[in-house]
All heavy atoms as an XYZ file, in Angstrom:
893
protein
N      -7.481     -4.006    -14.145
C      -7.638     -4.204    -12.736
C      -6.492     -4.941    -12.160
O      -5.991     -6.028    -12.762
C      -8.952     -4.913    -12.427
C      -9.312     -5.126    -11.127
S     -10.979     -5.670    -10.950
C     -11.325     -5.340     -9.331
N      -5.961     -4.643    -11.062
C      -4.770     -5.257    -10.346
C      -5.331     -6.531     -9.616
O      -6.295     -6.526     -8.919
C      -4.031     -4.333     -9.518
C      -3.582     -3.045    -10.145
C      -3.044     -5.071     -8.705
C      -2.900     -2.082     -9.197
N      -4.501     -7.565     -9.800
C      -4.823     -8.818     -8.919
C      -4.874     -8.521     -7.514
O      -4.033     -7.647     -6.969
C      -3.624     -9.841     -9.226
C      -3.825    -11.079     -8.420
O      -4.671    -11.886     -8.725
O      -2.975    -11.151     -7.422
N      -5.934     -8.989     -6.809
C      -6.124     -8.577     -5.433
C      -4.935     -8.835     -4.453
O      -4.610     -8.134     -3.556
C      -7.275     -9.443     -4.957
C      -7.974     -9.604     -6.324
C      -6.982     -9.814     -7.265
N      -4.279    -10.093     -4.742
C      -3.091    -10.316     -3.959
C      -1.874     -9.356     -4.088
O      -1.286     -8.860     -3.175
C      -2.665    -11.803     -4.168
C      -3.490    -12.847     -3.494
C      -3.000    -14.143     -3.746
O      -2.476    -14.578     -4.806
N      -3.218    -14.992     -2.701
N      -1.654     -9.075     -5.408
C      -0.638     -8.091     -5.675
C      -1.017     -6.617     -5.128
O      -0.153     -5.944     -4.556
C      -0.470     -7.888     -7.177
C       0.552     -6.989     -7.784
C       1.955     -7.320     -7.133
C       0.518     -7.024     -9.228
N      -2.266     -6.327     -5.264
C      -2.832     -5.013     -4.833
C      -2.497     -4.889     -3.406
O      -2.188     -3.834     -2.752
C      -4.288     -4.778     -5.046
C      -4.907     -3.490     -4.774
C      -6.219     -3.362     -5.287
C      -6.821     -2.038     -4.853
N      -8.218     -1.931     -5.487
N      -2.809     -6.045     -2.537
C      -2.638     -5.947     -1.110
C      -1.274     -5.517     -0.714
O      -1.112     -4.643      0.202
C      -3.059     -7.277     -0.499
C      -2.977     -7.393      0.987
C      -3.220     -8.700      1.492
N      -2.947     -8.775      2.979
C      -2.779     -9.866      3.607
N      -2.768    -11.133      3.047
N      -2.478     -9.801      4.825
N      -0.268     -6.263     -1.246
C       1.139     -5.890     -0.930
C       1.434     -4.468     -1.279
O       2.162     -3.713     -0.613
N       0.911     -3.953     -2.481
C       1.211     -2.538     -2.822
C       0.565     -1.521     -1.986
O       1.086     -0.669     -1.629
C       0.739     -2.495     -4.370
C       1.516     -3.162     -5.381
C       0.836     -2.981     -6.682
C       3.005     -2.568     -5.388
N      -0.725     -1.958     -1.513
C      -1.360     -0.997     -0.688
C      -0.630     -0.777      0.617
O      -0.543      0.364      1.207
C      -2.798     -1.468     -0.346
C      -3.796     -1.254     -1.508
C      -5.041     -2.016     -1.149
C      -4.132      0.255     -1.642
N      -0.097     -1.929      1.169
C       0.699     -1.673      2.476
C       1.829     -0.681      2.374
O       1.928      0.260      3.064
C       1.302     -3.113      2.882
C       0.267     -4.033      3.389
O      -0.981     -3.848      3.473
O       0.774     -5.147      3.717
N       2.634     -0.738      1.225
C       3.700      0.148      0.875
C       3.144      1.513      0.528
O       3.773      2.533      1.094
C       4.654     -0.364     -0.194
C       5.706      0.583     -0.576
C       5.174     -1.779      0.190
N       2.059      1.581     -0.116
C       1.491      2.844     -0.379
C       1.111      3.580      0.782
O       1.327      4.822      1.068
C       0.286      2.728     -1.226
S       0.703      2.230     -2.932
N       0.388      2.851      1.788
C      -0.031      3.467      3.074
C       1.210      4.021      3.923
O       1.193      5.103      4.356
C      -0.940      2.509      3.781
C      -1.020      3.048      5.299
C      -2.159      2.253      3.132
N       2.234      3.161      4.010
C       3.410      3.451      4.743
C       3.995      4.727      4.109
O       4.552      5.540      4.790
C       4.377      2.380      4.872
C       3.913      1.105      5.660
C       4.883     -0.150      5.492
C       3.824      1.391      7.089
N       4.192      4.703      2.721
C       4.705      5.793      2.141
C       3.943      7.203      2.431
O       4.696      8.202      2.645
C       4.809      5.631      0.536
O       5.544      4.529      0.315
N       2.684      7.100      2.248
C       1.857      8.383      2.652
C       2.291      8.773      4.051
O       2.507     10.022      4.369
C       0.404      8.183      2.501
C      -0.011      8.109      1.111
C      -1.526      7.620      1.139
C       0.149      9.417      0.396
N       2.460      7.868      5.032
C       2.639      8.159      6.466
C       4.123      8.648      6.539
O       4.384      9.371      7.601
C       2.315      6.893      7.337
C       0.829      6.639      7.357
C       0.632      5.336      8.189
C       0.032      7.718      7.957
N       4.900      8.307      5.667
C       6.384      8.763      5.582
C       6.267     10.360      5.494
O       7.165     11.122      6.058
C       7.135      8.139      4.651
C       8.560      8.522      4.602
C       9.357      7.614      5.619
N      10.580      8.258      5.905
C      11.876      7.809      5.324
N      11.817      6.816      4.539
N      12.898      8.316      5.668
N       5.346     10.829      4.768
C       5.269     12.300      4.542
C       4.764     12.979      5.742
O       4.937     14.318      5.915
C       4.182     12.582      3.378
C       4.811     12.223      2.042
C       4.055     12.985      0.920
N       2.728     12.092      0.605
C       1.915     12.529     -0.318
N       1.966     13.670     -0.817
N       0.938     11.683     -0.537
N       4.042     12.276      6.685
C       3.386     12.963      7.811
C       2.297     12.137      8.349
O       1.704     11.345      7.604
N       1.943     12.187      9.660
C       0.896     11.514     10.319
C      -0.471     11.758      9.566
O      -0.592     12.873      9.082
C       0.663     11.857     11.695
C       1.946     11.594     12.564
O       2.947     10.945     12.019
O       2.018     11.930     13.682
N      -1.451     10.886      9.589
C      -2.652     11.016      8.784
C      -3.680     10.175      9.412
O      -3.343      9.301     10.338
C      -2.338     10.738      7.404
O      -3.572     11.241      6.618
N      -4.891     10.375      8.898
C      -5.981      9.583      9.420
C      -6.768      8.958      8.208
O      -6.379      9.247      7.088
C      -7.066     10.563     10.200
C      -7.477     11.627      9.341
C      -8.714     11.681      8.736
C      -6.817     12.854      9.320
C      -9.214     12.725      7.954
C      -7.230     13.980      8.648
C      -8.476     13.912      7.865
O      -8.885     14.972      7.157
N      -7.555      7.996      8.492
C      -8.108      7.076      7.519
C      -8.696      7.665      6.351
O      -8.256      7.280      5.165
N      -9.652      8.690      6.473
C     -10.279      9.264      5.380
C      -9.216     10.071      4.503
O      -9.327      9.976      3.338
C     -11.353     10.262      5.841
C     -12.073     10.980      4.732
C     -12.924     10.371      3.939
C     -11.726     12.325      4.455
C     -13.556     11.023      2.817
C     -12.217     12.947      3.394
C     -13.147     12.306      2.644
O     -13.772     12.992      1.505
N      -8.289     10.744      5.097
C      -7.340     11.436      4.344
C      -6.418     10.409      3.613
O      -6.022     10.721      2.456
C      -6.517     12.258      5.282
C      -5.458     13.272      4.503
C      -6.233     14.267      3.715
O      -7.135     14.877      4.034
N      -5.938     14.351      2.384
N      -6.094      9.240      4.106
C      -5.230      8.340      3.464
C      -5.996      7.881      2.199
O      -5.439      7.730      1.269
C      -4.882      7.110      4.426
C      -4.022      7.628      5.491
C      -4.236      6.006      3.603
C      -3.737      6.698      6.680
N      -7.383      7.410      2.399
C      -8.056      6.979      1.208
C      -8.043      8.193      0.062
O      -7.941      7.829     -1.049
C      -9.616      6.702      1.721
C      -9.527      5.387      2.627
C     -10.397      6.537      0.422
C     -10.852      5.094      3.267
N      -8.372      9.323      0.562
C      -8.371     10.517     -0.343
C      -7.001     10.612     -1.190
O      -7.036     10.792     -2.300
C      -8.796     11.763      0.427
C      -8.977     13.029     -0.586
C      -9.446     14.067      0.391
C      -9.402     15.353     -0.277
N      -9.733     16.522      0.434
N      -5.915     10.511     -0.317
C      -4.497     10.727     -1.014
C      -4.261      9.454     -1.901
O      -3.626      9.805     -2.992
C      -3.584     10.673      0.054
C      -3.548     12.126      0.899
O      -4.289     13.044      0.455
O      -3.037     12.135      2.029
N      -4.774      8.287     -1.627
C      -4.440      7.130     -2.399
C      -5.354      7.042     -3.736
O      -5.011      6.342     -4.594
C      -4.561      5.969     -1.577
C      -3.370      5.488     -0.757
C      -3.690      4.282      0.074
C      -2.125      5.407     -1.473
N      -6.437      7.619     -3.666
C      -7.407      7.409     -4.632
C      -7.110      7.781     -6.028
O      -7.589      7.250     -7.022
C      -8.873      8.090     -4.312
O      -8.684      9.523     -4.262
N      -6.096      8.806     -6.112
C      -5.622      9.147     -7.527
C      -4.726      8.168     -8.059
O      -4.361      8.301     -9.203
C      -4.973     10.546     -7.284
O      -3.900     10.451     -6.589
N      -4.229      7.203     -7.288
C      -3.150      6.340     -7.574
C      -3.720      4.819     -7.674
O      -3.426      4.101     -8.652
C      -2.080      6.304     -6.733
C      -0.890      5.294     -7.098
C      -1.472      7.686     -6.572
N      -4.592      4.435     -6.667
C      -5.023      3.049     -6.669
C      -6.307      3.092     -5.849
O      -6.517      3.874     -4.932
C      -3.950      2.241     -5.922
C      -4.371      0.736     -6.104
C      -3.750      2.511     -4.548
C      -3.205     -0.147     -5.782
N      -7.276      2.267     -6.260
C      -8.576      2.240     -5.587
C      -8.537      1.558     -4.365
O      -8.005      0.455     -4.169
C      -9.553      1.501     -6.593
C     -11.068      1.378     -6.138
C     -11.939      0.600     -7.044
O     -11.554      0.691     -8.255
O     -12.889     -0.077     -6.422
N      -9.004      2.250     -3.259
C      -9.123      1.654     -1.992
C     -10.405      2.044     -1.201
O     -10.811      3.224     -1.411
C      -7.897      1.998     -1.161
C      -7.753      1.395      0.212
C      -7.747      3.534     -1.026
C      -6.555      1.409      0.913
N     -10.920      1.240     -0.373
C     -12.196      1.536      0.293
C     -11.920      1.517      1.727
O     -10.828      1.003      2.267
C     -13.274      0.585     -0.090
O     -12.843     -0.767      0.360
N     -12.759      2.037      2.552
C     -12.583      1.894      4.058
C     -12.501      0.445      4.494
O     -11.596      0.200      5.355
C     -13.721      2.570      4.750
C     -13.813      4.024      4.670
C     -14.906      4.716      5.364
O     -15.426      4.064      6.395
O     -15.383      5.797      5.030
N     -13.287     -0.360      3.888
C     -13.239     -1.779      4.233
C     -11.974     -2.425      3.903
O     -11.737     -3.403      4.562
C     -14.446     -2.616      3.686
O     -14.365     -2.595      2.299
N     -11.280     -1.879      2.982
C      -9.860     -2.348      2.711
C      -8.770     -1.794      3.611
O      -7.863     -2.326      4.113
C      -9.638     -2.161      1.125
O     -10.601     -2.817      0.406
C      -8.223     -2.616      0.944
N      -8.930     -0.493      3.759
C      -7.865      0.354      4.584
C      -7.792     -0.013      5.847
O      -6.583     -0.247      6.482
C      -8.086      1.835      4.354
C      -7.146      2.666      5.171
C      -5.687      2.431      4.540
C      -7.633      4.159      5.246
N      -8.937     -0.100      6.684
C      -8.783     -0.321      8.115
C      -8.187     -1.569      8.559
O      -7.342     -1.701      9.451
C     -10.082     -0.029      8.878
C     -10.363      1.506      8.715
C     -11.314      2.123      7.816
C      -9.617      2.421      9.553
C     -11.476      3.432      7.723
C      -9.790      3.739      9.516
C     -10.713      4.363      8.649
O     -10.914      5.653      8.509
N      -8.508     -2.647      7.867
C      -7.734     -3.957      8.164
C      -6.229     -3.890      7.860
O      -5.266     -4.387      8.579
C      -8.390     -5.091      7.248
C      -9.712     -4.496      7.024
C      -9.545     -3.111      6.943
N      -5.796     -3.056      6.809
C      -4.448     -2.931      6.447
C      -3.828     -2.095      7.707
O      -2.681     -2.394      8.103
C      -4.246     -2.182      5.227
C      -4.644     -3.070      3.963
C      -2.868     -1.590      5.023
C      -4.730     -2.417      2.681
N      -4.444     -1.129      8.067
C      -4.011     -0.178      9.200
C      -3.744     -1.042     10.456
O      -2.723     -0.941     11.066
C      -4.879      0.988      9.442
C      -4.788      2.054      8.343
C      -5.934      2.994      8.669
C      -3.468      2.690      8.262
N      -4.813     -1.917     10.816
C      -4.641     -2.793     11.996
C      -3.426     -3.778     11.814
O      -2.678     -4.002     12.768
C      -5.873     -3.498     12.332
C      -6.966     -2.720     12.913
C      -8.258     -3.369     13.311
N      -8.898     -4.076     12.294
C      -9.852     -3.525     11.558
N     -10.134     -2.269     11.732
N     -10.469     -4.106     10.540
N      -3.306     -4.366     10.541
C      -2.272     -5.318     10.422
C      -0.823     -4.632     10.576
O      -0.032     -5.278     11.174
C      -2.431     -5.975      9.042
C      -1.385     -7.019      8.820
C      -1.658     -7.763      7.458
N      -1.633     -6.949      6.311
C      -2.568     -6.431      5.528
N      -3.801     -6.813      5.852
N      -2.478     -5.735      4.473
N      -0.795     -3.481      9.997
C       0.571     -2.753      9.962
C       0.847     -2.283     11.398
O       2.070     -2.336     11.849
C       0.455     -1.452      9.074
C       0.421     -1.709      7.607
C       0.237     -0.501      6.761
C       1.887     -2.501      7.200
N      -0.219     -1.877     12.100
C       0.031     -1.587     13.638
C       0.504     -2.750     14.354
O       1.491     -2.761     15.030
C      -1.228     -1.037     14.259
C      -1.119     -0.711     15.785
C      -2.390     -0.225     16.371
O      -3.425     -0.482     15.793
O      -2.203      0.233     17.423
N      -0.050     -3.953     14.116
C       0.232     -5.230     14.694
C       1.600     -5.679     14.435
O       2.351     -6.191     15.264
N       2.035     -5.299     13.204
C       3.474     -5.679     12.871
C       4.350     -4.563     13.315
O       5.765     -4.789     12.980
C       3.488     -5.792     11.212
N       4.034     -3.638     13.982
C       4.919     -2.637     14.505
C       5.389     -1.545     13.424
O       6.343     -0.874     13.734
N       4.659     -1.471     12.328
C       5.028     -0.689     11.367
C       4.427      0.780     11.416
O       4.918      1.791     10.768
C       4.583     -1.112     10.015
S       5.415     -2.694      9.522
N       3.527      0.895     12.297
C       2.895      2.205     12.609
C       2.310      2.237     14.102
O       2.148      1.143     14.706
C       1.865      2.629     11.593
C       0.523      1.690     11.336
C      -0.362      1.994     12.283
C       0.155      2.023      9.935
N       2.045      3.456     14.472
C       1.456      3.600     15.961
C       0.253      4.482     15.651
O       0.120      5.027     14.615
C       2.428      4.300     16.793
O       2.813      5.648     16.360
C       3.684      3.446     17.200
N      -0.691      4.399     16.602
C      -1.951      5.103     16.543
C      -2.087      5.991     17.691
O      -1.738      5.603     18.906
C      -3.084      4.085     16.462
C      -4.358      4.747     16.322
C      -2.881      3.039     15.433
N      -2.638      7.170     17.543
C      -2.908      8.085     18.601
C      -4.105      8.899     18.281
O      -4.507      8.945     17.095
C      -1.821      9.019     18.853
C      -1.436      9.977     17.931
C      -1.935     11.266     17.726
C      -0.506      9.544     16.821
C      -1.598     12.139     16.725
C      -0.218     10.460     15.793
C      -0.664     11.656     15.746
O      -0.315     12.641     14.815
N      -4.999      9.494     19.243
C      -6.170      9.999     18.913
C      -6.007     11.598     19.163
O      -5.283     11.940     20.167
C      -7.288      9.437     19.825
O      -7.555      8.130     19.414
N      -6.697     12.400     18.491
C      -6.856     13.772     18.554
C      -8.273     14.228     18.486
O      -9.084     13.650     17.587
C      -6.009     14.496     17.466
C      -6.081     15.968     17.473
C      -4.527     14.062     17.485
N      -8.619     15.088     19.320
C     -10.051     15.654     19.368
C     -10.273     16.508     18.083
O      -9.435     17.430     17.867
C     -10.387     16.279     20.504
C     -11.845     16.596     20.646
C     -12.343     17.181     21.935
O     -11.613     16.947     22.965
O     -13.315     17.939     21.917
N     -11.236     16.216     17.365
C     -11.528     17.068     16.105
C     -13.091     17.173     16.194
O     -13.828     16.218     15.960
C     -11.064     16.485     14.850
C     -11.377     17.095     13.583
N     -10.685     18.301     13.180
C     -12.324     16.899     12.712
C     -11.398     18.846     12.119
N     -12.268     17.819     11.729
N     -13.593     18.308     16.164
C     -15.028     18.728     15.948
C     -15.816     17.938     17.037
O     -16.833     17.459     16.766
C     -15.450     18.468     14.536
N     -15.200     17.898     18.219
C     -16.031     17.216     19.359
C     -15.858     15.576     19.323
O     -16.422     14.966     20.121
N     -15.172     15.145     18.410
C     -14.884     13.590     18.385
C     -13.424     13.262     18.268
O     -12.599     14.219     17.955
C     -15.490     13.083     17.033
C     -17.048     13.376     16.964
C     -17.633     12.776     15.669
N     -17.469     11.326     15.579
C     -17.460     10.625     14.510
N     -17.728     11.182     13.310
N     -17.345      9.371     14.507
N     -13.065     12.164     18.607
C     -11.779     11.686     18.621
C     -11.509     11.242     17.239
O     -12.251     10.324     16.700
C     -11.528     10.538     19.651
C     -11.405     11.069     21.065
C     -11.255      9.840     22.047
C     -10.419     12.047     21.304
N     -10.361     11.551     16.615
C     -10.005     11.184     15.322
C      -8.631     10.285     15.475
O      -7.689     10.884     16.130
C      -9.708     12.133     14.403
C      -9.192     11.844     12.905
C      -9.094     12.971     12.141
N     -10.383     13.448     11.604
C     -10.648     14.526     10.882
N      -9.594     15.379     10.658
N     -11.786     14.785     10.368
N      -8.608      8.957     14.873
C      -7.435      8.263     14.981
C      -6.411      8.760     14.034
O      -6.689      8.704     12.837
C      -7.648      6.796     14.837
C      -8.224      6.076     15.942
C      -8.247      4.633     15.648
C      -8.787      3.782     16.773
N      -8.808      2.363     16.581
N      -5.231      8.963     14.371
C      -4.064      9.379     13.598
C      -3.051      8.213     13.429
O      -2.848      7.571     14.562
C      -3.395     10.669     13.998
C      -4.023     11.814     13.452
C      -5.212     12.407     14.104
C      -3.529     12.566     12.359
C      -5.804     13.502     13.636
C      -4.286     13.570     11.914
C      -5.396     14.201     12.535
N      -2.492      8.005     12.432
C      -1.396      7.053     12.247
C      -0.061      7.539     11.988
O       0.013      8.492     11.232
C      -1.819      5.940     11.136
C      -3.169      5.448     11.356
C      -4.364      6.078     11.043
C      -3.358      4.133     12.081
C      -5.731      5.570     11.170
C      -4.569      3.629     12.308
C      -5.721      4.317     11.933
O      -6.899      3.783     12.148
N       0.942      7.000     12.514
C       2.374      7.505     12.430
C       3.250      6.348     12.099
O       3.160      5.247     12.832
C       2.832      8.181     13.792
C       4.271      8.504     13.733
C       4.648      9.191     15.033
N       3.950     10.461     15.080
C       3.693     11.117     16.290
N       3.859     10.550     17.333
N       3.073     12.257     16.175
N       4.078      6.490     11.088
C       4.989      5.338     10.727
C       6.052      5.284     11.825
O       6.506      6.222     12.490
C       5.586      5.774      9.356
C       6.183      4.416      8.833
C       6.439      6.902      9.275
C       6.579      4.484      7.206
N       6.552      4.086     11.954
C       7.623      3.705     12.839
C       8.863      3.349     12.038
O       8.791      3.207     10.783
C       7.335      2.497     13.636
O       7.184      1.291     12.808
C       6.012      2.627     14.600
N      10.046      3.310     12.750
C      11.234      2.904     11.949
C      11.045      1.620     11.231
O      11.558      1.294     10.161
C      12.443      2.701     13.129
C      11.920      3.716     14.023
C      10.363      3.624     14.079
N      10.225      0.599     11.752
C       9.984     -0.628     11.186
C       9.156     -0.450      9.859
O       9.520     -1.193      8.851
C       9.160     -1.541     12.114
C       8.799     -2.802     11.516
C       9.803     -3.919     11.479
O      10.810     -3.799     12.339
O       9.824     -4.790     10.665
N       8.303      0.450      9.815
C       7.566      0.778      8.653
C       8.402      1.486      7.553
O       8.302      1.143      6.420
N       9.387      2.251      8.084
C      10.344      2.842      7.118
C      11.104      1.824      6.448
O      11.508      1.753      5.292
C      11.314      3.931      7.808
C      12.295      4.375      6.915
C      10.253      5.168      8.329
N      11.483      0.794      7.228
C      12.351     -0.431      6.781
C      11.566     -1.230      5.747
O      12.149     -1.718      4.829
N      10.344     -1.257      6.001
C       9.456     -2.004      4.929
C       9.344     -1.325      3.614
O       9.477     -1.963      2.413
C       7.922     -2.196      5.481
C       7.882     -3.285      6.435
O       8.850     -3.822      6.837
N       6.686     -3.721      6.640
N       9.330     -0.008      3.645
C       9.419      0.738      2.265
C      10.778      0.608      1.676
O      10.873      0.398      0.515
C       9.252      2.349      2.718
C       7.748      2.582      3.178
C       9.602      3.063      1.352
C       7.618      4.037      3.668
N      11.840      0.749      2.532
C      13.199      0.461      1.955
C      13.328     -0.965      1.279
O      13.832     -1.106      0.307
C      14.232      0.628      3.075
C      15.671      0.740      2.396
C      15.789      1.852      1.446
O      15.289      2.929      1.648
N      16.671      1.543      0.401
N      12.824     -1.880      2.055
C      12.925     -3.343      1.567
C      12.159     -3.417      0.266
O      12.528     -4.131     -0.675
C      12.211     -4.251      2.518
C      12.372     -5.772      2.097
C      11.736     -6.645      3.203
O      11.016     -6.220      4.207
N      12.014     -7.900      3.149
N      10.959     -2.838      0.096
C      10.221     -2.748     -1.207
C      11.046     -1.948     -2.336
O      11.228     -2.706     -3.459
C       8.973     -1.985     -0.993
C       8.145     -1.874     -2.351
C       7.330     -3.056     -2.832
C       8.283     -0.793     -3.123
C       6.695     -2.812     -4.080
C       7.515     -0.537     -4.228
C       6.809     -1.708     -4.833
N      11.665     -0.944     -2.027
C      12.402     -0.258     -2.966
C      13.611     -1.100     -3.462
O      14.040     -1.205     -4.751
C      12.826      1.022     -2.526
C      11.686      2.163     -2.271
C      12.354      3.399     -1.626
C      11.030      2.376     -3.482
N      14.270     -1.806     -2.426
C      15.351     -2.723     -2.816
C      15.066     -3.768     -3.698
O      15.811     -4.275     -4.484
C      16.185     -3.197     -1.627
C      16.833     -1.996     -0.864
C      17.346     -2.434      0.538
O      17.189     -3.516      0.984
O      17.958     -1.388      1.231
N      13.656     -4.226     -3.534
C      13.333     -5.414     -4.438
C      12.767     -4.910     -5.719
O      12.401     -5.814     -6.638
C      12.320     -6.206     -3.711
O      11.048     -5.472     -3.494
N      12.631     -3.637     -5.923
C      11.988     -3.263     -7.191
C      12.805     -3.752     -8.531
O      12.049     -4.147     -9.304
C      11.983     -1.691     -7.214
C      11.213     -1.336     -8.412
C      11.792     -0.622     -9.340
C       9.899     -1.434     -8.783
N      10.717     -0.323    -10.365
C       9.639     -0.823     -9.959
C       8.720     -2.073     -7.961
C       8.205     -0.858    -10.423
C       7.558     -2.106     -8.543
C       7.285     -1.480     -9.909
N      14.120     -3.773     -8.528
C      14.780     -4.366     -9.733
C      14.300     -5.762     -9.907
O      14.130     -6.108    -11.235
C      16.326     -4.313     -9.421
C      16.263     -3.150     -8.355
C      15.156     -3.263     -7.617
N      14.147     -6.595     -9.023
C      13.677     -8.010     -9.220
C      12.256     -8.036     -9.747
O      11.862     -8.717    -10.726
C      13.786     -8.869     -7.940
C      13.246    -10.284     -8.113
C      13.483    -11.033     -6.937
O      13.910    -10.532     -5.824
O      13.213    -12.235     -7.003
N      11.453     -7.111     -9.181
C      10.040     -6.938     -9.655
C      10.058     -6.538    -11.187
O       9.172     -7.002    -11.970
C       9.263     -5.913     -8.742
C       9.013     -6.573     -7.360
C       7.734     -5.620     -9.309
C       8.660     -5.565     -6.386
N      10.911     -5.535    -11.508
C      10.892     -5.254    -12.931
C      11.337     -6.318    -13.802
O      10.809     -6.557    -15.026
C      11.945     -4.059    -13.024
C      11.417     -2.721    -12.485
C      12.441     -1.634    -12.643
O      13.506     -1.752    -12.295
N      11.962     -0.574    -13.191
N      12.402     -7.138    -13.306
C      12.753     -8.402    -14.205
C      11.572     -9.257    -14.405
O      11.312     -9.871    -15.450
C      13.989     -8.991    -13.600
C      15.199     -8.133    -13.645
C      16.503     -9.035    -13.271
N      16.411     -9.544    -11.872
C      16.810     -8.783    -10.813
N      17.239     -7.670    -10.908
N      16.800     -9.438     -9.597
N      10.820     -9.518    -13.405
C       9.569    -10.483    -13.393
C       8.651     -9.813    -14.432
O       8.101    -10.667    -15.309
C       8.950    -10.667    -12.141
C       7.657    -11.499    -12.240
C      10.000    -11.527    -11.208
N       8.369     -8.627    -14.273
C       7.506     -7.893    -15.237
C       8.016     -8.051    -16.772
O       7.222     -8.451    -17.585
C       7.401     -6.566    -14.959
C       6.554     -5.699    -15.827
C       5.201     -5.618    -15.971
C       7.329     -4.929    -16.861
C       4.512     -4.912    -16.966
C       6.661     -4.150    -17.857
C       5.217     -4.209    -17.911
O       4.535     -3.493    -18.882
N       9.244     -7.768    -16.980
C       9.844     -7.847    -18.261
C       9.578     -9.360    -18.860
O       9.278     -9.499    -20.030
C      11.239     -7.514    -18.355
C      11.739     -7.198    -19.554
C      11.110     -6.192    -20.347
O      10.693     -5.161    -19.779
N      10.830     -6.295    -21.694
N       9.967    -10.337    -17.951
C       9.845    -11.719    -18.421
C       8.423    -12.027    -18.913
O       8.152    -12.570    -19.974
C      10.240    -12.706    -17.233
C       9.935    -14.170    -17.580
C      10.801    -14.759    -18.717
C      10.065    -14.969    -16.288
N       7.436    -11.683    -18.067
C       6.133    -11.845    -18.305
C       5.656    -11.042    -19.647
O       4.910    -11.663    -20.592
C       5.140    -11.301    -17.168
C       5.377    -12.311    -15.909
C       3.635    -11.372    -17.634
C       4.647    -11.785    -14.637
N       6.110     -9.929    -19.746
C       5.869     -9.114    -20.996
C       6.344     -9.799    -22.216
O       5.717     -9.963    -23.307
C       6.320     -7.677    -20.808
C       5.931     -6.753    -21.958
C       6.423     -5.389    -21.584
C       6.100     -4.508    -22.756
N       6.520     -3.069    -22.507
N       7.688    -10.185    -22.140
C       8.222    -10.857    -23.280
C       7.677    -12.134    -23.624
O       7.479    -12.424    -24.779
C       9.793    -10.991    -22.955
C      10.623     -9.837    -22.865
C      12.086    -10.001    -22.292
O      12.422    -11.092    -22.166
O      12.670     -9.012    -22.382
N       7.223    -12.920    -22.644
C       6.641    -14.267    -22.855
C       5.241    -14.101    -23.442
O       4.783    -15.032    -24.273
C       6.673    -15.019    -21.588
S       8.242    -15.644    -21.201
N       4.536    -13.053    -22.993
C       3.092    -12.837    -23.495
C       3.175    -12.377    -25.048
O       2.306    -12.670    -25.639
C       2.502    -11.855    -22.634
N       4.208    -11.597    -25.282
C       4.271    -11.124    -26.742
C       3.091    -10.132    -27.045
O       2.288     -9.960    -26.197
N       3.135     -9.670    -28.222
C       2.028     -8.792    -28.587
C       0.801     -9.571    -29.130
O      -0.255     -9.096    -29.280
C       2.610     -8.005    -29.847
C       3.596     -6.788    -29.259
O       3.577     -6.436    -28.105
O       4.291     -6.426    -30.094
N       1.157    -10.800    -29.547
C      -0.036    -11.526    -30.232
C      -0.321    -12.803    -29.239
O       0.224    -13.812    -29.154
C       0.500    -12.188    -31.596
C      -0.774    -12.857    -32.183
O      -1.860    -12.853    -31.715
O      -0.494    -13.536    -33.282
N      -1.376    -12.685    -28.428
C      -1.823    -13.523    -27.478
C      -2.829    -14.569    -28.085
O      -3.216    -15.410    -27.377
C      -2.422    -13.063    -26.141
O      -3.418    -12.133    -26.610
C      -1.368    -12.154    -25.291
N      -3.098    -14.290    -29.350
C      -4.113    -15.241    -30.021
C      -3.449    -16.701    -30.327
O      -4.213    -17.542    -30.517
C      -4.442    -14.676    -31.400
O      -3.491    -14.634    -32.197
N      -2.046    -16.926    -30.067
C      -1.599    -18.142    -30.202
C      -1.457    -18.938    -28.952
O      -1.146    -20.085    -29.099
C      -0.144    -17.877    -30.801
O       0.600    -17.210    -29.763
C       0.094    -17.168    -32.024
N      -2.113    -18.504    -27.989
C      -2.189    -19.206    -26.668
C      -3.169    -20.384    -26.974
O      -4.339    -20.264    -27.353
C      -2.642    -18.413    -25.571
C      -1.689    -17.283    -25.391
C      -2.904    -19.219    -24.255
C      -2.041    -16.291    -24.297
N      -2.689    -21.662    -26.617
C      -3.591    -22.750    -26.888
C      -4.346    -23.086    -25.532
O      -3.889    -22.798    -24.401
C      -2.703    -24.097    -27.132
O      -1.912    -24.306    -26.116
N      -5.506    -23.563    -25.606
C      -6.446    -23.861    -24.586
C      -6.391    -25.249    -24.123
O      -6.250    -26.034    -24.857
C      -7.789    -23.326    -24.787
C      -7.851    -21.809    -24.949
C      -9.186    -21.238    -25.272
O     -10.219    -21.940    -24.728
O      -9.303    -20.283    -25.827
């Protein structure tokens, strides 16, 4: 299970990446992400509001089956966030490698 704080940052980038493929709505975003990372409606919608507030996406409504459905579209700011994440990936890999090396294969030697 992923640490909640780490997951939160990853979810932001995952949502933006999906929107890079094309505009989408909440249920579809959850469906698309579910094969990669667990996400619920109660997690997604605050992320979408936060990303909208940060200027990373815009929202518009389309009528569907007699109801309005909110669609989300990535902005240049959102694309920049994806790029920033990708540029930081080598550093993230180095941190992972350090943790893995320090943990070793035998964690039974950890003192309490």
